[in-house]
C-alpha positions in Angstrom: 268.6 19.6 -52.7 270.1 18.6 -56.0 269.3 15.1 -57.3 272.2 12.9 -58.4 272.5 12.6 -62.1 271.4 9.2 -63.1 271.9 8.4 -66.8 269.2 6.9 -69.0 269.8 3.4 -70.1 271.2 3.1 -73.7 268.6 2.4 -76.4 269.0 1.6 -80.0 267.1 2.9 -82.9 265.6 -0.6 -83.2 264.4 -0.3 -79.6 262.7 3.0 -80.4 261.2 1.7 -83.6 259.8 -1.4 -81.8 258.1 0.8 -79.1 256.5 3.0 -81.6 255.5 0.3 -83.9 253.7 -1.4 -81.0 251.9 1.8 -80.1 250.7 2.8 -83.5 247.3 1.5 -84.0 246.6 2.2 -87.7 248.7 1.8 -90.9 248.7 5.6 -91.3 250.2 6.1 -87.8 252.8 3.2 -88.5 253.8 5.0 -91.8 254.0 8.4 -90.1 256.1 7.2 -87.3 258.5 5.2 -89.6 258.9 8.4 -91.8 259.6 10.6 -88.8 262.0 8.3 -87.2 263.9 7.8 -90.5 264.2 11.6 -90.8 265.1 12.0 -87.1 267.8 9.3 -87.5 269.2 10.9 -90.6 269.5 14.4 -88.9 270.6 13.1 -85.4 274.2 13.8 -85.8 273.4 17.5 -86.0 271.4 17.4 -82.9 272.5 17.6 -79.3 271.5 14.6 -77.1 268.8 16.8 -75.5 267.3 17.9 -78.9 267.4 14.3 -80.1 265.5 13.1 -77.1 263.0 16.1 -77.6 262.5 15.0 -81.3 261.8 11.3 -80.3 259.3 12.4 -77.7 257.6 14.7 -80.1 257.1 11.8 -82.6 254.9 10.2 -79.9 252.5 13.1 -80.3 251.6 11.8 -83.7 250.1 8.7 -82.2 247.5 10.5 -80.1 245.9 9.6 -76.8 244.3 6.4 -78.0 247.8 4.8 -78.3 248.6 5.6 -74.7 248.3 2.2 -73.2 250.4 -0.1 -71.1 253.1 -2.0 -73.0 252.2 -5.4 -74.3 255.5 -7.2 -73.7 254.8 -10.5 -75.5 254.1 -8.4 -78.7 257.4 -6.6 -78.6 260.2 -8.0 -80.6 263.8 -7.7 -79.7 265.8 -5.4 -82.0 
């Protein structure tokens, strides 16, 4: 049985940056994520929404398994 299409909430680039900044454990990871997000943002107008989502998800792989932890809400800043 097909599932109804429920859209994702809208996120800003600032929201994505906040999440990745919180997950990055080292300065090298923070720098890598910042660079990759900047490049992805720059090329985003040439990507379909699905390809853009794929690129953002792939950036998370730079962080590695040690960064996979529950969110720490008090540390997250609002964009």
